[in-house]
PyMOL Python script that loads the backbone (N, CA, C, O; Angstrom):
from pymol import cmd

cmd.read_pdbstr("""\
ATOM      1  N   MET A   1     -22.523  17.446  53.645  1.00  0.00           N
ATOM      2  CA  MET A   1     -22.214  17.220  55.043  1.00  0.00           C
ATOM      3  C   MET A   1     -23.143  16.134  55.577  1.00  0.00           C
ATOM      4  O   MET A   1     -24.362  16.236  55.439  1.00  0.00           O
ATOM      5  N   PRO A   2     -22.578  15.109  56.179  1.00  0.00           N
ATOM      6  CA  PRO A   2     -23.431  14.030  56.680  1.00  0.00           C
ATOM      7  C   PRO A   2     -24.250  14.476  57.893  1.00  0.00           C
ATOM      8  O   PRO A   2     -23.817  15.304  58.695  1.00  0.00           O
ATOM      9  N   THR A   3     -25.424  13.908  57.993  1.00  0.00           N
ATOM     10  CA  THR A   3     -26.273  14.179  59.136  1.00  0.00           C
ATOM     11  C   THR A   3     -25.822  13.313  60.293  1.00  0.00           C
ATOM     12  O   THR A   3     -25.587  12.115  60.134  1.00  0.00           O
ATOM     13  N   LEU A   4     -25.704  13.925  61.456  1.00  0.00           N
ATOM     14  CA  LEU A   4     -25.301  13.174  62.646  1.00  0.00           C
ATOM     15  C   LEU A   4     -26.553  12.694  63.364  1.00  0.00           C
ATOM     16  O   LEU A   4     -27.551  13.410  63.438  1.00  0.00           O
ATOM     17  N   ASP A   5     -26.493  11.497  63.883  1.00  0.00           N
ATOM     18  CA  ASP A   5     -27.634  10.914  64.580  1.00  0.00           C
ATOM     19  C   ASP A   5     -27.467  11.108  66.081  1.00  0.00           C
ATOM     20  O   ASP A   5     -26.572  10.526  66.694  1.00  0.00           O
ATOM     21  N   PHE A   6     -28.325  11.923  66.666  1.00  0.00           N
ATOM     22  CA  PHE A   6     -28.281  12.182  68.102  1.00  0.00           C
ATOM     23  C   PHE A   6     -29.452  11.532  68.820  1.00  0.00           C
ATOM     24  O   PHE A   6     -29.748  11.876  69.964  1.00  0.00           O
ATOM     25  N   SER A   7     -30.116  10.602  68.160  1.00  0.00           N
ATOM     26  CA  SER A   7     -31.319  10.001  68.740  1.00  0.00           C
ATOM     27  C   SER A   7     -31.023   9.213  70.021  1.00  0.00           C
ATOM     28  O   SER A   7     -31.930   8.967  70.815  1.00  0.00           O
ATOM     29  N   HIS A   8     -29.786   8.823  70.224  1.00  0.00           N
ATOM     30  CA  HIS A   8     -29.424   8.080  71.433  1.00  0.00           C
ATOM     31  C   HIS A   8     -29.262   8.998  72.646  1.00  0.00           C
ATOM     32  O   HIS A   8     -29.153   8.522  73.776  1.00  0.00           O
ATOM     33  N   LEU A   9     -29.247  10.316  72.412  1.00  0.00           N
ATOM     34  CA  LEU A   9     -29.110  11.268  73.507  1.00  0.00           C
ATOM     35  C   LEU A   9     -30.481  11.697  74.016  1.00  0.00           C
ATOM     36  O   LEU A   9     -31.434  11.822  73.247  1.00  0.00           O
ATOM     37  N   SER A  10     -30.559  11.918  75.309  1.00  0.00           N
ATOM     38  CA  SER A  10     -31.804  12.437  75.881  1.00  0.00           C
ATOM     39  C   SER A  10     -31.940  13.912  75.500  1.00  0.00           C
ATOM     40  O   SER A  10     -30.986  14.530  75.026  1.00  0.00           O
ATOM     41  N   THR A  11     -33.114  14.460  75.707  1.00  0.00           N
ATOM     42  CA  THR A  11     -33.331  15.878  75.422  1.00  0.00           C
ATOM     43  C   THR A  11     -32.363  16.726  76.235  1.00  0.00           C
ATOM     44  O   THR A  11     -31.778  17.676  75.715  1.00  0.00           O
ATOM     45  N   GLU A  12     -32.194  16.388  77.504  1.00  0.00           N
ATOM     46  CA  GLU A  12     -31.277  17.159  78.361  1.00  0.00           C
ATOM     47  C   GLU A  12     -29.851  17.088  77.832  1.00  0.00           C
ATOM     48  O   GLU A  12     -29.140  18.093  77.832  1.00  0.00           O
ATOM     49  N   GLN A  13     -29.426  15.912  77.382  1.00  0.00           N
ATOM     50  CA  GLN A  13     -28.079  15.765  76.839  1.00  0.00           C
ATOM     51  C   GLN A  13     -27.920  16.563  75.546  1.00  0.00           C
ATOM     52  O   GLN A  13     -26.866  17.153  75.310  1.00  0.00           O
ATOM     53  N   ARG A  14     -28.941  16.586  74.723  1.00  0.00           N
ATOM     54  CA  ARG A  14     -28.882  17.369  73.484  1.00  0.00           C
ATOM     55  C   ARG A  14     -28.774  18.851  73.788  1.00  0.00           C
ATOM     56  O   ARG A  14     -27.999  19.565  73.152  1.00  0.00           O
ATOM     57  N   LEU A  15     -29.555  19.319  74.765  1.00  0.00           N
ATOM     58  CA  LEU A  15     -29.478  20.732  75.146  1.00  0.00           C
ATOM     59  C   LEU A  15     -28.105  21.067  75.712  1.00  0.00           C
ATOM     60  O   LEU A  15     -27.567  22.139  75.436  1.00  0.00           O
ATOM     61  N   ASP A  16     -27.533  20.161  76.503  1.00  0.00           N
ATOM     62  CA  ASP A  16     -26.176  20.370  77.015  1.00  0.00           C
ATOM     63  C   ASP A  16     -25.177  20.461  75.864  1.00  0.00           C
ATOM     64  O   ASP A  16     -24.274  21.297  75.890  1.00  0.00           O
ATOM     65  N   LEU A  17     -25.332  19.618  74.872  1.00  0.00           N
ATOM     66  CA  LEU A  17     -24.447  19.632  73.712  1.00  0.00           C
ATOM     67  C   LEU A  17     -24.569  20.955  72.955  1.00  0.00           C
ATOM     68  O   LEU A  17     -23.563  21.536  72.548  1.00  0.00           O
ATOM     69  N   ILE A  18     -25.798  21.427  72.768  1.00  0.00           N
ATOM     70  CA  ILE A  18     -26.011  22.721  72.112  1.00  0.00           C
ATOM     71  C   ILE A  18     -25.276  23.809  72.876  1.00  0.00           C
ATOM     72  O   ILE A  18     -24.609  24.656  72.281  1.00  0.00           O
ATOM     73  N   GLY A  19     -25.400  23.783  74.203  1.00  0.00           N
ATOM     74  CA  GLY A  19     -24.722  24.776  75.028  1.00  0.00           C
ATOM     75  C   GLY A  19     -23.216  24.713  74.882  1.00  0.00           C
ATOM     76  O   GLY A  19     -22.552  25.745  74.788  1.00  0.00           O
ATOM     77  N   GLU A  20     -22.679  23.511  74.863  1.00  0.00           N
ATOM     78  CA  GLU A  20     -21.230  23.355  74.717  1.00  0.00           C
ATOM     79  C   GLU A  20     -20.752  23.848  73.357  1.00  0.00           C
ATOM     80  O   GLU A  20     -19.706  24.488  73.257  1.00  0.00           O
ATOM     81  N   ILE A  21     -21.517  23.549  72.313  1.00  0.00           N
ATOM     82  CA  ILE A  21     -21.145  24.031  70.977  1.00  0.00           C
ATOM     83  C   ILE A  21     -21.220  25.548  70.945  1.00  0.00           C
ATOM     84  O   ILE A  21     -20.313  26.202  70.431  1.00  0.00           O
ATOM     85  N   TRP A  22     -22.294  26.115  71.489  1.00  0.00           N
ATOM     86  CA  TRP A  22     -22.458  27.577  71.508  1.00  0.00           C
ATOM     87  C   TRP A  22     -21.292  28.236  72.240  1.00  0.00           C
ATOM     88  O   TRP A  22     -20.744  29.233  71.769  1.00  0.00           O
ATOM     89  N   ASP A  23     -20.916  27.682  73.389  1.00  0.00           N
ATOM     90  CA  ASP A  23     -19.831  28.252  74.182  1.00  0.00           C
ATOM     91  C   ASP A  23     -18.484  28.157  73.462  1.00  0.00           C
ATOM     92  O   ASP A  23     -17.577  28.940  73.746  1.00  0.00           O
ATOM     93  N   SER A  24     -18.346  27.202  72.530  1.00  0.00           N
ATOM     94  CA  SER A  24     -17.079  27.018  71.833  1.00  0.00           C
ATOM     95  C   SER A  24     -16.911  27.974  70.653  1.00  0.00           C
ATOM     96  O   SER A  24     -15.826  28.056  70.078  1.00  0.00           O
ATOM     97  N   ILE A  25     -17.962  28.690  70.287  1.00  0.00           N
ATOM     98  CA  ILE A  25     -17.901  29.594  69.133  1.00  0.00           C
ATOM     99  C   ILE A  25     -17.194  30.890  69.518  1.00  0.00           C
ATOM    100  O   ILE A  25     -17.444  31.451  70.585  1.00  0.00           O
ATOM    101  N   ASP A  26     -16.314  31.357  68.647  1.00  0.00           N
ATOM    102  CA  ASP A  26     -15.681  32.665  68.835  1.00  0.00           C
ATOM    103  C   ASP A  26     -16.689  33.717  68.393  1.00  0.00           C
ATOM    104  O   ASP A  26     -16.820  34.004  67.204  1.00  0.00           O
ATOM    105  N   HIS A  27     -17.402  34.289  69.363  1.00  0.00           N
ATOM    106  CA  HIS A  27     -18.486  35.210  69.044  1.00  0.00           C
ATOM    107  C   HIS A  27     -17.994  36.500  68.392  1.00  0.00           C
ATOM    108  O   HIS A  27     -18.778  37.211  67.762  1.00  0.00           O
ATOM    109  N   ASN A  28     -16.707  36.809  68.537  1.00  0.00           N
ATOM    110  CA  ASN A  28     -16.157  37.977  67.855  1.00  0.00           C
ATOM    111  C   ASN A  28     -15.973  37.716  66.361  1.00  0.00           C
ATOM    112  O   ASN A  28     -15.816  38.655  65.580  1.00  0.00           O
ATOM    113  N   ALA A  29     -15.993  36.451  65.968  1.00  0.00           N
ATOM    114  CA  ALA A  29     -15.812  36.094  64.564  1.00  0.00           C
ATOM    115  C   ALA A  29     -17.141  36.023  63.816  1.00  0.00           C
ATOM    116  O   ALA A  29     -17.157  35.824  62.602  1.00  0.00           O
ATOM    117  N   VAL A  30     -18.254  36.185  64.530  1.00  0.00           N
ATOM    118  CA  VAL A  30     -19.568  36.125  63.893  1.00  0.00           C
ATOM    119  C   VAL A  30     -19.966  37.542  63.496  1.00  0.00           C
ATOM    120  O   VAL A  30     -20.202  38.381  64.365  1.00  0.00           O
ATOM    121  N   PRO A  31     -20.045  37.821  62.200  1.00  0.00           N
ATOM    122  CA  PRO A  31     -20.358  39.185  61.775  1.00  0.00           C
ATOM    123  C   PRO A  31     -21.825  39.539  62.036  1.00  0.00           C
ATOM    124  O   PRO A  31     -22.712  38.691  61.938  1.00  0.00           O
ATOM    125  N   LEU A  32     -22.055  40.803  62.369  1.00  0.00           N
ATOM    126  CA  LEU A  32     -23.416  41.312  62.534  1.00  0.00           C
ATOM    127  C   LEU A  32     -23.857  41.985  61.250  1.00  0.00           C
ATOM    128  O   LEU A  32     -23.042  42.511  60.492  1.00  0.00           O
ATOM    129  N   THR A  33     -25.159  41.959  61.019  1.00  0.00           N
ATOM    130  CA  THR A  33     -25.690  42.696  59.879  1.00  0.00           C
ATOM    131  C   THR A  33     -25.680  44.180  60.224  1.00  0.00           C
ATOM    132  O   THR A  33     -25.522  44.548  61.388  1.00  0.00           O
ATOM    133  N   ALA A  34     -25.846  45.023  59.230  1.00  0.00           N
ATOM    134  CA  ALA A  34     -25.913  46.464  59.465  1.00  0.00           C
ATOM    135  C   ALA A  34     -27.086  46.800  60.387  1.00  0.00           C
ATOM    136  O   ALA A  34     -26.974  47.685  61.235  1.00  0.00           O
ATOM    137  N   ALA A  35     -28.199  46.103  60.225  1.00  0.00           N
ATOM    138  CA  ALA A  35     -29.377  46.344  61.067  1.00  0.00           C
ATOM    139  C   ALA A  35     -29.094  45.956  62.518  1.00  0.00           C
ATOM    140  O   ALA A  35     -29.514  46.658  63.438  1.00  0.00           O
ATOM    141  N   GLN A  36     -28.388  44.849  62.730  1.00  0.00           N
ATOM    142  CA  GLN A  36     -28.047  44.431  64.087  1.00  0.00           C
ATOM    143  C   GLN A  36     -27.099  45.434  64.742  1.00  0.00           C
ATOM    144  O   GLN A  36     -27.273  45.785  65.909  1.00  0.00           O
ATOM    145  N   GLU A  37     -26.097  45.894  63.993  1.00  0.00           N
ATOM    146  CA  GLU A  37     -25.167  46.909  64.503  1.00  0.00           C
ATOM    147  C   GLU A  37     -25.918  48.172  64.889  1.00  0.00           C
ATOM    148  O   GLU A  37     -25.673  48.749  65.949  1.00  0.00           O
ATOM    149  N   ALA A  38     -26.846  48.607  64.017  1.00  0.00           N
ATOM    150  CA  ALA A  38     -27.615  49.830  64.286  1.00  0.00           C
ATOM    151  C   ALA A  38     -28.474  49.659  65.532  1.00  0.00           C
ATOM    152  O   ALA A  38     -28.590  50.587  66.332  1.00  0.00           O
ATOM    153  N   GLU A  39     -29.074  48.492  65.707  1.00  0.00           N
ATOM    154  CA  GLU A  39     -29.921  48.252  66.883  1.00  0.00           C
ATOM    155  C   GLU A  39     -29.083  48.244  68.155  1.00  0.00           C
ATOM    156  O   GLU A  39     -29.496  48.812  69.166  1.00  0.00           O
ATOM    157  N   LEU A  40     -27.925  47.618  68.122  1.00  0.00           N
ATOM    158  CA  LEU A  40     -27.047  47.634  69.296  1.00  0.00           C
ATOM    159  C   LEU A  40     -26.598  49.048  69.628  1.00  0.00           C
ATOM    160  O   LEU A  40     -26.577  49.439  70.795  1.00  0.00           O
ATOM    161  N   ASP A  41     -26.241  49.813  68.610  1.00  0.00           N
ATOM    162  CA  ASP A  41     -25.843  51.205  68.831  1.00  0.00           C
ATOM    163  C   ASP A  41     -26.985  52.011  69.438  1.00  0.00           C
ATOM    164  O   ASP A  41     -26.763  52.822  70.336  1.00  0.00           O
ATOM    165  N   ARG A  42     -28.206  51.791  68.951  1.00  0.00           N
ATOM    166  CA  ARG A  42     -29.375  52.500  69.466  1.00  0.00           C
ATOM    167  C   ARG A  42     -29.598  52.165  70.940  1.00  0.00           C
ATOM    168  O   ARG A  42     -29.844  53.053  71.756  1.00  0.00           O
ATOM    169  N   ARG A  43     -29.512  50.884  71.270  1.00  0.00           N
ATOM    170  CA  ARG A  43     -29.737  50.464  72.653  1.00  0.00           C
ATOM    171  C   ARG A  43     -28.646  50.983  73.588  1.00  0.00           C
ATOM    172  O   ARG A  43     -28.935  51.399  74.710  1.00  0.00           O
ATOM    173  N   LEU A  44     -27.407  50.962  73.134  1.00  0.00           N
ATOM    174  CA  LEU A  44     -26.325  51.495  73.957  1.00  0.00           C
ATOM    175  C   LEU A  44     -26.488  52.991  74.177  1.00  0.00           C
ATOM    176  O   LEU A  44     -26.219  53.487  75.271  1.00  0.00           O
ATOM    177  N   ALA A  45     -26.927  53.718  73.152  1.00  0.00           N
ATOM    178  CA  ALA A  45     -27.167  55.157  73.293  1.00  0.00           C
ATOM    179  C   ALA A  45     -28.286  55.413  74.292  1.00  0.00           C
ATOM    180  O   ALA A  45     -28.199  56.342  75.095  1.00  0.00           O
ATOM    181  N   MET A  46     -29.343  54.593  74.251  1.00  0.00           N
ATOM    182  CA  MET A  46     -30.438  54.734  75.222  1.00  0.00           C
ATOM    183  C   MET A  46     -29.934  54.492  76.638  1.00  0.00           C
ATOM    184  O   MET A  46     -30.308  55.216  77.561  1.00  0.00           O
ATOM    185  N   LEU A  47     -29.092  53.486  76.817  1.00  0.00           N
ATOM    186  CA  LEU A  47     -28.552  53.179  78.136  1.00  0.00           C
ATOM    187  C   LEU A  47     -27.652  54.312  78.627  1.00  0.00           C
ATOM    188  O   LEU A  47     -27.708  54.696  79.795  1.00  0.00           O
ATOM    189  N   ASP A  48     -26.819  54.844  77.723  1.00  0.00           N
ATOM    190  CA  ASP A  48     -25.938  55.954  78.103  1.00  0.00           C
ATOM    191  C   ASP A  48     -26.740  57.183  78.510  1.00  0.00           C
ATOM    192  O   ASP A  48     -26.369  57.893  79.444  1.00  0.00           O
ATOM    193  N   ALA A  49     -27.844  57.433  77.803  1.00  0.00           N
ATOM    194  CA  ALA A  49     -28.665  58.612  78.082  1.00  0.00           C
ATOM    195  C   ALA A  49     -29.493  58.448  79.348  1.00  0.00           C
ATOM    196  O   ALA A  49     -29.793  59.435  80.020  1.00  0.00           O
ATOM    197  N   ASN A  50     -29.868  57.215  79.683  1.00  0.00           N
ATOM    198  CA  ASN A  50     -30.743  56.949  80.835  1.00  0.00           C
ATOM    199  C   ASN A  50     -30.278  55.713  81.601  1.00  0.00           C
ATOM    200  O   ASN A  50     -30.977  54.699  81.602  1.00  0.00           O
ATOM    201  N   PRO A  51     -29.117  55.771  82.251  1.00  0.00           N
ATOM    202  CA  PRO A  51     -28.598  54.573  82.921  1.00  0.00           C
ATOM    203  C   PRO A  51     -29.500  54.067  84.048  1.00  0.00           C
ATOM    204  O   PRO A  51     -29.442  52.890  84.405  1.00  0.00           O
ATOM    205  N   GLN A  52     -30.311  54.925  84.596  1.00  0.00           N
ATOM    206  CA  GLN A  52     -31.208  54.507  85.678  1.00  0.00           C
ATOM    207  C   GLN A  52     -32.313  53.580  85.170  1.00  0.00           C
ATOM    208  O   GLN A  52     -32.950  52.900  85.974  1.00  0.00           O
ATOM    209  N   ASN A  53     -32.552  53.537  83.875  1.00  0.00           N
ATOM    210  CA  ASN A  53     -33.592  52.685  83.309  1.00  0.00           C
ATOM    211  C   ASN A  53     -33.119  51.263  83.032  1.00  0.00           C
ATOM    212  O   ASN A  53     -33.930  50.395  82.707  1.00  0.00           O
ATOM    213  N   GLY A  54     -31.819  51.015  83.158  1.00  0.00           N
ATOM    214  CA  GLY A  54     -31.278  49.686  82.874  1.00  0.00           C
ATOM    215  C   GLY A  54     -31.604  48.698  83.991  1.00  0.00           C
ATOM    216  O   GLY A  54     -31.895  49.094  85.120  1.00  0.00           O
ATOM    217  N   ARG A  55     -31.552  47.424  83.666  1.00  0.00           N
ATOM    218  CA  ARG A  55     -31.778  46.359  84.647  1.00  0.00           C
ATOM    219  C   ARG A  55     -30.598  45.411  84.627  1.00  0.00           C
ATOM    220  O   ARG A  55     -29.975  45.184  83.589  1.00  0.00           O
ATOM    221  N   ASP A  56     -30.307  44.870  85.782  1.00  0.00           N
ATOM    222  CA  ASP A  56     -29.285  43.850  85.886  1.00  0.00           C
ATOM    223  C   ASP A  56     -29.750  42.610  85.124  1.00  0.00           C
ATOM    224  O   ASP A  56     -30.906  42.206  85.247  1.00  0.00           O
ATOM    225  N   ALA A  57     -28.870  42.013  84.348  1.00  0.00           N
ATOM    226  CA  ALA A  57     -29.237  40.854  83.532  1.00  0.00           C
ATOM    227  C   ALA A  57     -29.716  39.687  84.385  1.00  0.00           C
ATOM    228  O   ALA A  57     -30.641  38.976  83.994  1.00  0.00           O
ATOM    229  N   PHE A  58     -29.101  39.482  85.540  1.00  0.00           N
ATOM    230  CA  PHE A  58     -29.496  38.369  86.395  1.00  0.00           C
ATOM    231  C   PHE A  58     -30.890  38.599  86.979  1.00  0.00           C
ATOM    232  O   PHE A  58     -31.670  37.658  87.124  1.00  0.00           O
ATOM    233  N   GLU A  59     -31.197  39.843  87.309  1.00  0.00           N
ATOM    234  CA  GLU A  59     -32.532  40.177  87.807  1.00  0.00           C
ATOM    235  C   GLU A  59     -33.583  39.955  86.722  1.00  0.00           C
ATOM    236  O   GLU A  59     -34.646  39.393  86.984  1.00  0.00           O
ATOM    237  N   ALA A  60     -33.282  40.397  85.512  1.00  0.00           N
ATOM    238  CA  ALA A  60     -34.212  40.215  84.401  1.00  0.00           C
ATOM    239  C   ALA A  60     -34.425  38.725  84.111  1.00  0.00           C
ATOM    240  O   ALA A  60     -35.552  38.297  83.859  1.00  0.00           O
ATOM    241  N   LEU A  61     -33.361  37.950  84.147  1.00  0.00           N
ATOM    242  CA  LEU A  61     -33.468  36.513  83.904  1.00  0.00           C
ATOM    243  C   LEU A  61     -34.282  35.830  84.997  1.00  0.00           C
ATOM    244  O   LEU A  61     -35.085  34.943  84.707  1.00  0.00           O
ATOM    245  N   ALA A  62     -34.084  36.232  86.242  1.00  0.00           N
ATOM    246  CA  ALA A  62     -34.871  35.662  87.347  1.00  0.00           C
ATOM    247  C   ALA A  62     -36.357  35.976  87.165  1.00  0.00           C
ATOM    248  O   ALA A  62     -37.205  35.113  87.391  1.00  0.00           O
ATOM    249  N   ASP A  63     -36.672  37.205  86.758  1.00  0.00           N
ATOM    250  CA  ASP A  63     -38.072  37.573  86.492  1.00  0.00           C
ATOM    251  C   ASP A  63     -38.638  36.718  85.363  1.00  0.00           C
ATOM    252  O   ASP A  63     -39.770  36.240  85.447  1.00  0.00           O
ATOM    253  N   PHE A  64     -37.856  36.528  84.317  1.00  0.00           N
ATOM    254  CA  PHE A  64     -38.290  35.716  83.183  1.00  0.00           C
ATOM    255  C   PHE A  64     -38.589  34.281  83.630  1.00  0.00           C
ATOM    256  O   PHE A  64     -39.600  33.696  83.245  1.00  0.00           O
ATOM    257  N   ARG A  65     -37.700  33.735  84.442  1.00  0.00           N
ATOM    258  CA  ARG A  65     -37.884  32.353  84.906  1.00  0.00           C
ATOM    259  C   ARG A  65     -39.112  32.222  85.795  1.00  0.00           C
ATOM    260  O   ARG A  65     -39.836  31.229  85.721  1.00  0.00           O
ATOM    261  N   ARG A  66     -39.349  33.241  86.651  1.00  0.00           N
ATOM    262  CA  ARG A  66     -40.546  33.214  87.493  1.00  0.00           C
ATOM    263  C   ARG A  66     -41.814  33.259  86.642  1.00  0.00           C
ATOM    264  O   ARG A  66     -42.800  32.583  86.934  1.00  0.00           O
ATOM    265  N   GLN A  67     -41.767  34.056  85.601  1.00  0.00           N
ATOM    266  CA  GLN A  67     -42.960  34.232  84.758  1.00  0.00           C
ATOM    267  C   GLN A  67     -43.201  33.034  83.844  1.00  0.00           C
ATOM    268  O   GLN A  67     -44.344  32.621  83.650  1.00  0.00           O
ATOM    269  N   PHE A  68     -42.135  32.480  83.286  1.00  0.00           N
ATOM    270  CA  PHE A  68     -42.304  31.437  82.261  1.00  0.00           C
ATOM    271  C   PHE A  68     -41.820  30.061  82.690  1.00  0.00           C
ATOM    272  O   PHE A  68     -41.886  29.106  81.916  1.00  0.00           O
ATOM    273  N   GLY A  69     -41.336  29.960  83.918  1.00  0.00           N
ATOM    274  CA  GLY A  69     -40.927  28.656  84.450  1.00  0.00           C
ATOM    275  C   GLY A  69     -39.674  28.175  83.877  1.00  0.00           C
ATOM    276  O   GLY A  69     -39.209  27.092  84.231  1.00  0.00           O
TER     277      GLY A  69
END
""", "prot")
cmd.dss("prot")
cmd.show_as("cartoon", "prot")
cmd.util.cbc("prot")
cmd.orient("prot")
């Protein structure tokens, strides 16, 4: 597979391209390992058992951005 040259793109443009490629992937077609499946099942069971302990994803992301810029 030939290497593509992205040196003409700025860092911001490269990150935008990564995002566009990521968004174009059919995430249902990406298989999980047995360990990943088990971890997701464990986390979902924890959430089901203690829904009051969950956090809104947007709130968590805002906290992350405040902490790490």
